[in-house]
PDB file with one MODEL, atoms N, CA, C and O in Angstrom:
MODEL        1
ATOM      1  N   MET A   1     -12.142  -4.732  36.495  1.00  0.00           N
ATOM      2  CA  MET A   1     -12.298  -3.771  35.123  1.00  0.00           C
ATOM      3  C   MET A   1     -11.286  -3.967  34.335  1.00  0.00           C
ATOM      4  O   MET A   1     -10.122  -3.923  34.731  1.00  0.00           O
ATOM      5  N   ASN A   2     -11.710  -4.257  32.867  1.00  0.00           N
ATOM      6  CA  ASN A   2     -10.779  -4.270  31.593  1.00  0.00           C
ATOM      7  C   ASN A   2     -10.454  -3.200  30.918  1.00  0.00           C
ATOM      8  O   ASN A   2     -11.264  -2.888  30.045  1.00  0.00           O
ATOM      9  N   PRO A   3      -9.537  -2.541  31.037  1.00  0.00           N
ATOM     10  CA  PRO A   3      -9.357  -1.369  30.473  1.00  0.00           C
ATOM     11  C   PRO A   3      -8.894  -1.715  28.907  1.00  0.00           C
ATOM     12  O   PRO A   3      -8.218  -0.839  28.367  1.00  0.00           O
ATOM     13  N   PHE A   4      -9.178  -2.839  28.177  1.00  0.00           N
ATOM     14  CA  PHE A   4      -8.713  -3.191  26.738  1.00  0.00           C
ATOM     15  C   PHE A   4     -10.544  -3.017  26.393  1.00  0.00           C
ATOM     16  O   PHE A   4     -10.700  -2.432  25.321  1.00  0.00           O
ATOM     17  N   GLN A   5     -11.718  -3.352  26.990  1.00  0.00           N
ATOM     18  CA  GLN A   5     -12.691  -3.793  26.778  1.00  0.00           C
ATOM     19  C   GLN A   5     -13.248  -3.062  25.780  1.00  0.00           C
ATOM     20  O   GLN A   5     -13.760  -3.624  24.812  1.00  0.00           O
ATOM     21  N   ASN A   6     -13.214  -1.900  25.889  1.00  0.00           N
ATOM     22  CA  ASN A   6     -13.907  -0.983  24.758  1.00  0.00           C
ATOM     23  C   ASN A   6     -12.793  -0.204  23.987  1.00  0.00           C
ATOM     24  O   ASN A   6     -13.255   0.772  23.396  1.00  0.00           O
ATOM     25  N   ARG A   7     -11.603  -0.359  23.855  1.00  0.00           N
ATOM     26  CA  ARG A   7     -10.620   0.161  23.263  1.00  0.00           C
ATOM     27  C   ARG A   7     -10.458  -0.247  22.048  1.00  0.00           C
ATOM     28  O   ARG A   7     -10.427  -1.468  21.889  1.00  0.00           O
ATOM     29  N   ALA A   8     -10.328   0.527  21.002  1.00  0.00           N
ATOM     30  CA  ALA A   8      -9.877   0.084  19.687  1.00  0.00           C
ATOM     31  C   ALA A   8      -8.492  -0.508  19.549  1.00  0.00           C
ATOM     32  O   ALA A   8      -7.725  -0.123  20.432  1.00  0.00           O
ATOM     33  N   LEU A   9      -7.978  -1.343  18.670  1.00  0.00           N
ATOM     34  CA  LEU A   9      -6.663  -1.776  18.395  1.00  0.00           C
ATOM     35  C   LEU A   9      -5.860  -0.487  17.766  1.00  0.00           C
ATOM     36  O   LEU A   9      -6.389   0.340  17.024  1.00  0.00           O
ATOM     37  N   SER A  10      -4.808  -0.468  18.095  1.00  0.00           N
ATOM     38  CA  SER A  10      -3.949   0.825  17.482  1.00  0.00           C
ATOM     39  C   SER A  10      -2.407   0.367  17.791  1.00  0.00           C
ATOM     40  O   SER A  10      -2.008  -0.266  18.768  1.00  0.00           O
ATOM     41  N   LEU A  11      -1.737   0.808  16.807  1.00  0.00           N
ATOM     42  CA  LEU A  11      -0.297   0.384  16.279  1.00  0.00           C
ATOM     43  C   LEU A  11       0.279   1.454  17.332  1.00  0.00           C
ATOM     44  O   LEU A  11       1.430   1.194  17.685  1.00  0.00           O
ATOM     45  N   SER A  12      -0.150   2.327  17.766  1.00  0.00           N
ATOM     46  CA  SER A  12       0.525   3.461  18.571  1.00  0.00           C
ATOM     47  C   SER A  12       0.321   2.942  20.440  1.00  0.00           C
ATOM     48  O   SER A  12       1.060   3.182  21.395  1.00  0.00           O
ATOM     49  N   GLY A  13      -0.928   2.209  20.371  1.00  0.00           N
ATOM     50  CA  GLY A  13      -0.936   1.444  21.876  1.00  0.00           C
ATOM     51  C   GLY A  13      -0.456   0.658  22.104  1.00  0.00           C
ATOM     52  O   GLY A  13       0.332   0.316  21.222  1.00  0.00           O
ATOM     53  N   PRO A  14      -0.487  -0.183  23.273  1.00  0.00           N
ATOM     54  CA  PRO A  14       0.363  -1.548  23.870  1.00  0.00           C
ATOM     55  C   PRO A  14      -0.314  -2.506  23.119  1.00  0.00           C
ATOM     56  O   PRO A  14      -1.529  -2.535  22.925  1.00  0.00           O
ATOM     57  N   ALA A  15       0.582  -3.346  22.676  1.00  0.00           N
ATOM     58  CA  ALA A  15       0.163  -4.950  22.541  1.00  0.00           C
ATOM     59  C   ALA A  15      -0.885  -5.688  23.168  1.00  0.00           C
ATOM     60  O   ALA A  15      -0.985  -5.679  24.395  1.00  0.00           O
ATOM     61  N   THR A  16      -1.688  -6.338  22.433  1.00  0.00           N
ATOM     62  CA  THR A  16      -2.486  -7.075  23.510  1.00  0.00           C
ATOM     63  C   THR A  16      -2.469  -8.407  23.549  1.00  0.00           C
ATOM     64  O   THR A  16      -3.437  -9.123  23.806  1.00  0.00           O
ATOM     65  N   ASP A  17      -1.215  -8.803  23.259  1.00  0.00           N
ATOM     66  CA  ASP A  17      -0.679 -10.227  23.407  1.00  0.00           C
ATOM     67  C   ASP A  17       0.794 -10.358  23.093  1.00  0.00           C
ATOM     68  O   ASP A  17       1.357  -9.488  22.429  1.00  0.00           O
ATOM     69  N   ILE A  18       1.438 -11.421  23.552  1.00  0.00           N
ATOM     70  CA  ILE A  18       2.742 -11.675  23.368  1.00  0.00           C
ATOM     71  C   ILE A  18       2.587 -13.143  22.932  1.00  0.00           C
ATOM     72  O   ILE A  18       1.698 -13.820  23.448  1.00  0.00           O
ATOM     73  N   ILE A  19       3.502 -13.727  21.903  1.00  0.00           N
ATOM     74  CA  ILE A  19       3.387 -14.984  21.347  1.00  0.00           C
ATOM     75  C   ILE A  19       4.655 -15.111  21.196  1.00  0.00           C
ATOM     76  O   ILE A  19       5.361 -14.296  20.603  1.00  0.00           O
ATOM     77  N   PRO A  20       5.149 -16.442  21.874  1.00  0.00           N
ATOM     78  CA  PRO A  20       6.777 -16.992  21.716  1.00  0.00           C
ATOM     79  C   PRO A  20       6.612 -17.533  20.184  1.00  0.00           C
ATOM     80  O   PRO A  20       5.676 -18.152  19.678  1.00  0.00           O
ATOM     81  N   VAL A  21       7.786 -17.108  19.647  1.00  0.00           N
ATOM     82  CA  VAL A  21       8.133 -17.454  17.966  1.00  0.00           C
ATOM     83  C   VAL A  21       9.055 -18.259  18.045  1.00  0.00           C
ATOM     84  O   VAL A  21       9.959 -18.208  18.880  1.00  0.00           O
ATOM     85  N   VAL A  22       8.888 -19.292  16.965  1.00  0.00           N
ATOM     86  CA  VAL A  22       9.636 -20.341  16.655  1.00  0.00           C
ATOM     87  C   VAL A  22      10.162 -20.266  15.314  1.00  0.00           C
ATOM     88  O   VAL A  22       9.433 -20.592  14.377  1.00  0.00           O
ATOM     89  N   PRO A  23      11.393 -19.857  15.105  1.00  0.00           N
ATOM     90  CA  PRO A  23      11.794 -19.310  13.823  1.00  0.00           C
ATOM     91  C   PRO A  23      11.782 -20.204  12.851  1.00  0.00           C
ATOM     92  O   PRO A  23      12.123 -21.379  12.990  1.00  0.00           O
ATOM     93  N   SER A  24      11.353 -19.641  11.731  1.00  0.00           N
ATOM     94  CA  SER A  24      11.147 -20.579  10.289  1.00  0.00           C
ATOM     95  C   SER A  24      11.337 -20.003   9.224  1.00  0.00           C
ATOM     96  O   SER A  24      11.036 -18.835   8.979  1.00  0.00           O
ATOM     97  N   ASP A  25      12.025 -21.029   8.267  1.00  0.00           N
ATOM     98  CA  ASP A  25      12.310 -20.517   6.911  1.00  0.00           C
ATOM     99  C   ASP A  25      11.165 -20.729   5.982  1.00  0.00           C
ATOM    100  O   ASP A  25      11.505 -20.489   4.823  1.00  0.00           O
ATOM    101  N   ALA A  26      10.335 -20.976   6.061  1.00  0.00           N
ATOM    102  CA  ALA A  26       8.985 -21.434   5.245  1.00  0.00           C
ATOM    103  C   ALA A  26       7.705 -20.883   6.067  1.00  0.00           C
ATOM    104  O   ALA A  26       6.728 -20.619   5.368  1.00  0.00           O
ATOM    105  N   THR A  27       7.607 -20.715   7.184  1.00  0.00           N
ATOM    106  CA  THR A  27       6.216 -20.328   7.775  1.00  0.00           C
ATOM    107  C   THR A  27       6.235 -19.223   8.500  1.00  0.00           C
ATOM    108  O   THR A  27       6.928 -19.040   9.501  1.00  0.00           O
ATOM    109  N   ASP A  28       5.210 -18.204   7.837  1.00  0.00           N
ATOM    110  CA  ASP A  28       4.954 -16.950   8.382  1.00  0.00           C
ATOM    111  C   ASP A  28       4.657 -17.022   9.961  1.00  0.00           C
ATOM    112  O   ASP A  28       4.577 -18.114  10.524  1.00  0.00           O
ATOM    113  N   LEU A  29       4.487 -15.719  10.698  1.00  0.00           N
ATOM    114  CA  LEU A  29       4.150 -15.894  12.016  1.00  0.00           C
ATOM    115  C   LEU A  29       2.186 -15.866  11.782  1.00  0.00           C
ATOM    116  O   LEU A  29       1.567 -15.351  10.851  1.00  0.00           O
ATOM    117  N   THR A  30       1.768 -16.427  12.692  1.00  0.00           N
ATOM    118  CA  THR A  30       0.343 -16.476  12.787  1.00  0.00           C
ATOM    119  C   THR A  30      -0.402 -15.404  12.483  1.00  0.00           C
ATOM    120  O   THR A  30      -1.291 -15.319  11.636  1.00  0.00           O
ATOM    121  N   LEU A  31       0.023 -14.560  13.246  1.00  0.00           N
ATOM    122  CA  LEU A  31      -0.340 -12.850  13.311  1.00  0.00           C
ATOM    123  C   LEU A  31       0.703 -11.741  13.021  1.00  0.00           C
ATOM    124  O   LEU A  31       1.596 -11.619  13.861  1.00  0.00           O
ATOM    125  N   VAL A  32       0.714 -10.838  11.848  1.00  0.00           N
ATOM    126  CA  VAL A  32       2.071  -9.771  11.778  1.00  0.00           C
ATOM    127  C   VAL A  32       1.973  -9.247  12.898  1.00  0.00           C
ATOM    128  O   VAL A  32       0.942  -8.776  13.379  1.00  0.00           O
ATOM    129  N   ALA A  33       3.169  -9.296  13.455  1.00  0.00           N
ATOM    130  CA  ALA A  33       3.846  -8.448  14.592  1.00  0.00           C
ATOM    131  C   ALA A  33       4.099  -7.015  14.486  1.00  0.00           C
ATOM    132  O   ALA A  33       4.671  -6.799  13.417  1.00  0.00           O
ATOM    133  N   PRO A  34       3.883  -5.814  15.243  1.00  0.00           N
ATOM    134  CA  PRO A  34       4.171  -4.895  14.893  1.00  0.00           C
ATOM    135  C   PRO A  34       5.594  -4.365  15.680  1.00  0.00           C
ATOM    136  O   PRO A  34       6.210  -3.305  15.576  1.00  0.00           O
ATOM    137  N   ALA A  35       5.790  -5.344  16.352  1.00  0.00           N
ATOM    138  CA  ALA A  35       7.250  -5.437  16.756  1.00  0.00           C
ATOM    139  C   ALA A  35       7.382  -6.850  17.599  1.00  0.00           C
ATOM    140  O   ALA A  35       6.441  -7.601  17.854  1.00  0.00           O
ATOM    141  N   LEU A  36       8.788  -7.046  17.981  1.00  0.00           N
ATOM    142  CA  LEU A  36       9.407  -8.278  18.377  1.00  0.00           C
ATOM    143  C   LEU A  36      10.214  -7.881  19.709  1.00  0.00           C
ATOM    144  O   LEU A  36      11.014  -6.954  19.834  1.00  0.00           O
ATOM    145  N   TYR A  37       9.801  -8.818  20.671  1.00  0.00           N
ATOM    146  CA  TYR A  37      10.947  -8.576  22.166  1.00  0.00           C
ATOM    147  C   TYR A  37      11.632  -9.905  22.151  1.00  0.00           C
ATOM    148  O   TYR A  37      11.041 -10.975  22.006  1.00  0.00           O
ATOM    149  N   VAL A  38      13.096  -9.741  22.334  1.00  0.00           N
ATOM    150  CA  VAL A  38      13.946 -10.500  22.312  1.00  0.00           C
ATOM    151  C   VAL A  38      14.660 -10.694  23.553  1.00  0.00           C
ATOM    152  O   VAL A  38      15.137  -9.677  24.055  1.00  0.00           O
ATOM    153  N   THR A  39      14.842 -11.871  24.191  1.00  0.00           N
ATOM    154  CA  THR A  39      15.472 -11.710  25.457  1.00  0.00           C
ATOM    155  C   THR A  39      16.951 -12.158  25.831  1.00  0.00           C
ATOM    156  O   THR A  39      17.684 -11.961  26.800  1.00  0.00           O
ATOM    157  N   THR A  40      17.082 -12.976  24.406  1.00  0.00           N
ATOM    158  CA  THR A  40      18.846 -13.232  24.135  1.00  0.00           C
ATOM    159  C   THR A  40      19.161 -12.737  23.133  1.00  0.00           C
ATOM    160  O   THR A  40      18.514 -13.078  22.142  1.00  0.00           O
ATOM    161  N   GLY A  41      20.239 -11.765  22.962  1.00  0.00           N
ATOM    162  CA  GLY A  41      20.247 -10.962  21.772  1.00  0.00           C
ATOM    163  C   GLY A  41      21.147 -11.783  20.759  1.00  0.00           C
ATOM    164  O   GLY A  41      21.560 -12.871  21.160  1.00  0.00           O
ATOM    165  N   GLY A  42      21.514 -11.337  19.389  1.00  0.00           N
ATOM    166  CA  GLY A  42      22.361 -11.952  18.437  1.00  0.00           C
ATOM    167  C   GLY A  42      21.367 -11.327  17.102  1.00  0.00           C
ATOM    168  O   GLY A  42      20.481 -10.485  17.247  1.00  0.00           O
ATOM    169  N   LEU A  43      21.707 -11.873  15.994  1.00  0.00           N
ATOM    170  CA  LEU A  43      21.009 -11.727  15.286  1.00  0.00           C
ATOM    171  C   LEU A  43      19.671 -12.025  14.907  1.00  0.00           C
ATOM    172  O   LEU A  43      19.264 -13.132  15.258  1.00  0.00           O
ATOM    173  N   VAL A  44      18.844 -11.244  14.228  1.00  0.00           N
ATOM    174  CA  VAL A  44      16.954 -11.680  13.858  1.00  0.00           C
ATOM    175  C   VAL A  44      17.016 -11.662  12.801  1.00  0.00           C
ATOM    176  O   VAL A  44      17.208 -10.532  12.352  1.00  0.00           O
ATOM    177  N   SER A  45      16.936 -12.477  12.055  1.00  0.00           N
ATOM    178  CA  SER A  45      16.837 -12.621  10.381  1.00  0.00           C
ATOM    179  C   SER A  45      14.995 -12.645  10.308  1.00  0.00           C
ATOM    180  O   SER A  45      14.281 -13.535  10.771  1.00  0.00           O
ATOM    181  N   ILE A  46      14.558 -11.444   9.618  1.00  0.00           N
ATOM    182  CA  ILE A  46      13.423 -11.507   9.529  1.00  0.00           C
ATOM    183  C   ILE A  46      12.854 -11.317   8.259  1.00  0.00           C
ATOM    184  O   ILE A  46      13.722 -11.108   7.412  1.00  0.00           O
ATOM    185  N   VAL A  47      11.460 -11.314   7.730  1.00  0.00           N
ATOM    186  CA  VAL A  47      10.846 -10.696   6.457  1.00  0.00           C
ATOM    187  C   VAL A  47       9.784  -9.738   7.206  1.00  0.00           C
ATOM    188  O   VAL A  47       8.902 -10.049   8.007  1.00  0.00           O
ATOM    189  N   THR A  48      10.169  -8.394   6.661  1.00  0.00           N
ATOM    190  CA  THR A  48       9.039  -7.281   7.118  1.00  0.00           C
ATOM    191  C   THR A  48       7.906  -7.446   6.756  1.00  0.00           C
ATOM    192  O   THR A  48       7.766  -8.302   5.882  1.00  0.00           O
ATOM    193  N   VAL A  49       6.914  -6.879   7.145  1.00  0.00           N
ATOM    194  CA  VAL A  49       5.391  -6.463   6.643  1.00  0.00           C
ATOM    195  C   VAL A  49       5.479  -6.216   5.137  1.00  0.00           C
ATOM    196  O   VAL A  49       4.736  -6.791   4.342  1.00  0.00           O
ATOM    197  N   ALA A  50       6.564  -5.199   4.721  1.00  0.00           N
ATOM    198  CA  ALA A  50       6.982  -5.197   3.618  1.00  0.00           C
ATOM    199  C   ALA A  50       7.327  -6.170   2.664  1.00  0.00           C
ATOM    200  O   ALA A  50       7.580  -5.823   1.510  1.00  0.00           O
ATOM    201  N   GLY A  51       7.366  -7.305   2.997  1.00  0.00           N
ATOM    202  CA  GLY A  51       8.176  -8.255   2.432  1.00  0.00           C
ATOM    203  C   GLY A  51       9.649  -8.147   1.926  1.00  0.00           C
ATOM    204  O   GLY A  51      10.129  -8.569   0.874  1.00  0.00           O
ATOM    205  N   VAL A  52      10.192  -7.522   2.874  1.00  0.00           N
ATOM    206  CA  VAL A  52      11.696  -7.555   2.372  1.00  0.00           C
ATOM    207  C   VAL A  52      12.623  -8.116   3.816  1.00  0.00           C
ATOM    208  O   VAL A  52      12.386  -7.848   4.994  1.00  0.00           O
ATOM    209  N   ALA A  53      13.516  -8.806   3.355  1.00  0.00           N
ATOM    210  CA  ALA A  53      14.336  -9.575   4.082  1.00  0.00           C
ATOM    211  C   ALA A  53      15.470  -8.747   4.636  1.00  0.00           C
ATOM    212  O   ALA A  53      16.246  -8.060   3.972  1.00  0.00           O
ATOM    213  N   ARG A  54      15.460  -8.891   5.803  1.00  0.00           N
ATOM    214  CA  ARG A  54      16.469  -8.308   6.834  1.00  0.00           C
ATOM    215  C   ARG A  54      17.132  -8.814   8.097  1.00  0.00           C
ATOM    216  O   ARG A  54      16.517  -9.497   8.916  1.00  0.00           O
ATOM    217  N   GLN A  55      18.408  -8.464   8.239  1.00  0.00           N
ATOM    218  CA  GLN A  55      19.045  -9.198   9.720  1.00  0.00           C
ATOM    219  C   GLN A  55      19.320  -7.733  10.366  1.00  0.00           C
ATOM    220  O   GLN A  55      19.530  -6.662   9.796  1.00  0.00           O
ATOM    221  N   VAL A  56      19.234  -8.103  11.998  1.00  0.00           N
ATOM    222  CA  VAL A  56      19.415  -7.153  12.692  1.00  0.00           C
ATOM    223  C   VAL A  56      19.822  -7.697  13.410  1.00  0.00           C
ATOM    224  O   VAL A  56      19.355  -8.820  13.598  1.00  0.00           O
ATOM    225  N   LEU A  57      21.208  -7.105  14.442  1.00  0.00           N
ATOM    226  CA  LEU A  57      21.579  -7.579  15.315  1.00  0.00           C
ATOM    227  C   LEU A  57      20.979  -6.578  16.636  1.00  0.00           C
ATOM    228  O   LEU A  57      20.948  -5.349  16.685  1.00  0.00           O
ATOM    229  N   VAL A  58      20.525  -7.583  17.665  1.00  0.00           N
ATOM    230  CA  VAL A  58      20.061  -6.562  18.647  1.00  0.00           C
ATOM    231  C   VAL A  58      20.719  -7.041  20.439  1.00  0.00           C
ATOM    232  O   VAL A  58      21.418  -8.021  20.695  1.00  0.00           O
ATOM    233  N   ALA A  59      20.384  -6.353  21.090  1.00  0.00           N
ATOM    234  CA  ALA A  59      20.852  -6.640  22.384  1.00  0.00           C
ATOM    235  C   ALA A  59      19.996  -7.361  22.982  1.00  0.00           C
ATOM    236  O   ALA A  59      18.928  -7.607  22.422  1.00  0.00           O
ATOM    237  N   ASP A  60      20.325  -7.931  24.448  1.00  0.00           N
ATOM    238  CA  ASP A  60      19.610  -8.670  25.431  1.00  0.00           C
ATOM    239  C   ASP A  60      18.280  -7.849  25.817  1.00  0.00           C
ATOM    240  O   ASP A  60      18.289  -6.626  25.954  1.00  0.00           O
ATOM    241  N   PHE A  61      17.403  -8.465  25.941  1.00  0.00           N
ATOM    242  CA  PHE A  61      16.175  -7.570  26.224  1.00  0.00           C
ATOM    243  C   PHE A  61      15.558  -6.565  25.548  1.00  0.00           C
ATOM    244  O   PHE A  61      14.974  -5.617  26.073  1.00  0.00           O
ATOM    245  N   SER A  62      15.736  -6.847  23.932  1.00  0.00           N
ATOM    246  CA  SER A  62      15.505  -5.767  23.156  1.00  0.00           C
ATOM    247  C   SER A  62      14.118  -5.651  22.469  1.00  0.00           C
ATOM    248  O   SER A  62      13.657  -6.689  21.993  1.00  0.00           O
ATOM    249  N   ILE A  63      13.411  -4.517  22.366  1.00  0.00           N
ATOM    250  CA  ILE A  63      12.259  -4.547  21.650  1.00  0.00           C
ATOM    251  C   ILE A  63      12.706  -3.961  19.948  1.00  0.00           C
ATOM    252  O   ILE A  63      13.471  -3.080  19.555  1.00  0.00           O
ATOM    253  N   LEU A  64      11.994  -4.738  19.392  1.00  0.00           N
ATOM    254  CA  LEU A  64      12.402  -4.390  17.981  1.00  0.00           C
ATOM    255  C   LEU A  64      11.448  -3.589  17.097  1.00  0.00           C
ATOM    256  O   LEU A  64      11.186  -4.316  16.140  1.00  0.00           O
ATOM    257  N   PRO A  65      10.847  -2.486  16.987  1.00  0.00           N
ATOM    258  CA  PRO A  65       9.519  -1.867  16.685  1.00  0.00           C
ATOM    259  C   PRO A  65       9.376  -1.860  15.134  1.00  0.00           C
ATOM    260  O   PRO A  65       9.079  -0.835  14.520  1.00  0.00           O
ATOM    261  N   VAL A  66       9.599  -3.042  14.543  1.00  0.00           N
ATOM    262  CA  VAL A  66       8.983  -3.115  13.206  1.00  0.00           C
ATOM    263  C   VAL A  66       8.227  -3.948  12.819  1.00  0.00           C
ATOM    264  O   VAL A  66       8.363  -4.977  13.480  1.00  0.00           O
ATOM    265  N   GLY A  67       7.160  -4.056  11.737  1.00  0.00           N
ATOM    266  CA  GLY A  67       6.507  -4.846  11.426  1.00  0.00           C
ATOM    267  C   GLY A  67       7.173  -6.402  10.490  1.00  0.00           C
ATOM    268  O   GLY A  67       7.754  -6.560   9.416  1.00  0.00           O
ATOM    269  N   VAL A  68       6.762  -7.197  11.445  1.00  0.00           N
ATOM    270  CA  VAL A  68       7.440  -8.655  11.003  1.00  0.00           C
ATOM    271  C   VAL A  68       6.283  -9.515  10.682  1.00  0.00           C
ATOM    272  O   VAL A  68       5.284  -9.493  11.402  1.00  0.00           O
ATOM    273  N   ARG A  69       6.378 -10.404   9.458  1.00  0.00           N
ATOM    274  CA  ARG A  69       5.993 -11.234   9.146  1.00  0.00           C
ATOM    275  C   ARG A  69       6.705 -12.366   9.259  1.00  0.00           C
ATOM    276  O   ARG A  69       5.840 -13.232   9.388  1.00  0.00           O
ATOM    277  N   ARG A  70       7.863 -12.938   9.291  1.00  0.00           N
ATOM    278  CA  ARG A  70       8.549 -13.945   9.590  1.00  0.00           C
ATOM    279  C   ARG A  70       9.701 -13.595  10.448  1.00  0.00           C
ATOM    280  O   ARG A  70      10.383 -12.571  10.408  1.00  0.00           O
ATOM    281  N   VAL A  71       9.797 -14.569  11.192  1.00  0.00           N
ATOM    282  CA  VAL A  71      11.422 -14.874  11.558  1.00  0.00           C
ATOM    283  C   VAL A  71      12.195 -15.764  11.289  1.00  0.00           C
ATOM    284  O   VAL A  71      12.001 -16.753  11.996  1.00  0.00           O
ATOM    285  N   ASN A  72      13.249 -15.902  10.355  1.00  0.00           N
ATOM    286  CA  ASN A  72      13.650 -17.048   9.554  1.00  0.00           C
ATOM    287  C   ASN A  72      14.790 -17.544  10.571  1.00  0.00           C
ATOM    288  O   ASN A  72      15.438 -16.830  11.335  1.00  0.00           O
ATOM    289  N   ALA A  73      14.873 -18.793  10.419  1.00  0.00           N
ATOM    290  CA  ALA A  73      15.693 -19.681  11.314  1.00  0.00           C
ATOM    291  C   ALA A  73      17.245 -19.453  10.957  1.00  0.00           C
ATOM    292  O   ALA A  73      18.233 -19.434  11.692  1.00  0.00           O
ATOM    293  N   THR A  74      17.113 -19.293   9.618  1.00  0.00           N
ATOM    294  CA  THR A  74      18.630 -19.397   8.922  1.00  0.00           C
ATOM    295  C   THR A  74      18.995 -17.830   8.988  1.00  0.00           C
ATOM    296  O   THR A  74      18.383 -16.912   8.444  1.00  0.00           O
ATOM    297  N   GLY A  75      19.938 -17.769   9.646  1.00  0.00           N
ATOM    298  CA  GLY A  75      20.640 -16.312  10.180  1.00  0.00           C
ATOM    299  C   GLY A  75      20.523 -15.790  11.310  1.00  0.00           C
ATOM    300  O   GLY A  75      21.212 -14.803  11.568  1.00  0.00           O
ATOM    301  N   THR A  76      19.475 -16.401  12.429  1.00  0.00           N
ATOM    302  CA  THR A  76      18.729 -15.742  13.524  1.00  0.00           C
ATOM    303  C   THR A  76      19.757 -16.955  14.514  1.00  0.00           C
ATOM    304  O   THR A  76      19.866 -18.170  14.350  1.00  0.00           O
ATOM    305  N   THR A  77      20.393 -16.062  15.535  1.00  0.00           N
ATOM    306  CA  THR A  77      21.317 -16.452  16.341  1.00  0.00           C
ATOM    307  C   THR A  77      20.503 -15.942  17.715  1.00  0.00           C
ATOM    308  O   THR A  77      20.655 -16.590  18.751  1.00  0.00           O
ATOM    309  N   ALA A  78      19.801 -14.992  17.699  1.00  0.00           N
ATOM    310  CA  ALA A  78      19.231 -14.697  18.896  1.00  0.00           C
ATOM    311  C   ALA A  78      18.047 -15.541  19.381  1.00  0.00           C
ATOM    312  O   ALA A  78      17.369 -16.052  18.489  1.00  0.00           O
ATOM    313  N   SER A  79      17.641 -15.802  20.832  1.00  0.00           N
ATOM    314  CA  SER A  79      16.755 -16.244  21.268  1.00  0.00           C
ATOM    315  C   SER A  79      15.745 -16.007  22.376  1.00  0.00           C
ATOM    316  O   SER A  79      16.017 -15.036  23.083  1.00  0.00           O
ATOM    317  N   GLY A  80      14.648 -16.669  22.686  1.00  0.00           N
ATOM    318  CA  GLY A  80      13.610 -16.130  23.477  1.00  0.00           C
ATOM    319  C   GLY A  80      12.853 -14.931  22.882  1.00  0.00           C
ATOM    320  O   GLY A  80      12.448 -13.913  23.444  1.00  0.00           O
ATOM    321  N   ILE A  81      12.781 -15.254  21.812  1.00  0.00           N
ATOM    322  CA  ILE A  81      11.868 -14.037  20.661  1.00  0.00           C
ATOM    323  C   ILE A  81      10.497 -14.139  20.682  1.00  0.00           C
ATOM    324  O   ILE A  81      10.088 -15.265  20.402  1.00  0.00           O
ATOM    325  N   HIS A  82       9.575 -13.227  20.953  1.00  0.00           N
ATOM    326  CA  HIS A  82       8.307 -13.142  21.069  1.00  0.00           C
ATOM    327  C   HIS A  82       7.728 -11.981  20.623  1.00  0.00           C
ATOM    328  O   HIS A  82       8.107 -10.874  21.006  1.00  0.00           O
ATOM    329  N   ALA A  83       6.487 -12.224  19.533  1.00  0.00           N
ATOM    330  CA  ALA A  83       6.065 -11.547  19.046  1.00  0.00           C
ATOM    331  C   ALA A  83       4.821 -10.664  19.765  1.00  0.00           C
ATOM    332  O   ALA A  83       3.777 -11.218  20.109  1.00  0.00           O
ATOM    333  N   LEU A  84       5.048  -9.299  19.939  1.00  0.00           N
ATOM    334  CA  LEU A  84       3.994  -8.460  20.314  1.00  0.00           C
ATOM    335  C   LEU A  84       2.847  -8.068  19.162  1.00  0.00           C
ATOM    336  O   LEU A  84       3.032  -7.473  18.100  1.00  0.00           O
ATOM    337  N   VAL A  85       1.607  -8.593  19.716  1.00  0.00           N
ATOM    338  CA  VAL A  85       0.785  -8.507  18.529  1.00  0.00           C
ATOM    339  C   VAL A  85      -0.629  -7.803  18.981  1.00  0.00           C
ATOM    340  O   VAL A  85      -0.796  -7.465  20.153  1.00  0.00           O
ATOM    341  N   LEU A  86      -1.647  -7.602  17.966  1.00  0.00           N
ATOM    342  CA  LEU A  86      -2.765  -6.917  18.418  1.00  0.00           C
ATOM    343  C   LEU A  86      -3.896  -7.873  17.673  1.00  0.00           C
ATOM    344  O   LEU A  86      -4.263  -7.987  16.503  1.00  0.00           O
ATOM    345  N   ALA A  87      -4.226  -8.432  18.783  1.00  0.00           N
ATOM    346  CA  ALA A  87      -5.271  -9.396  18.438  1.00  0.00           C
ATOM    347  C   ALA A  87      -6.740  -9.242  19.086  1.00  0.00           C
ATOM    348  O   ALA A  87      -7.627 -10.048  18.804  1.00  0.00           O
TER     349      ALA A  87
ENDMDL
END
């Protein structure tokens, strides 16, 4: 049984996929991410879904619950970044 089969996608529900992120100063994520998961902490330089550039310091194994359209290479020291997406 697939519990997601007849479920509508929702920002309040779980992500339906997790995609590894390669930080880039020029390329947006293929899907806007409602959140990021970071395995090794540090600075994460992002462009939010609102189009605002931000830098956030996160700890190891953090979830950053903000809409993200891009993770910039410049300024990002964190690694193991994954986009939690609704697909």
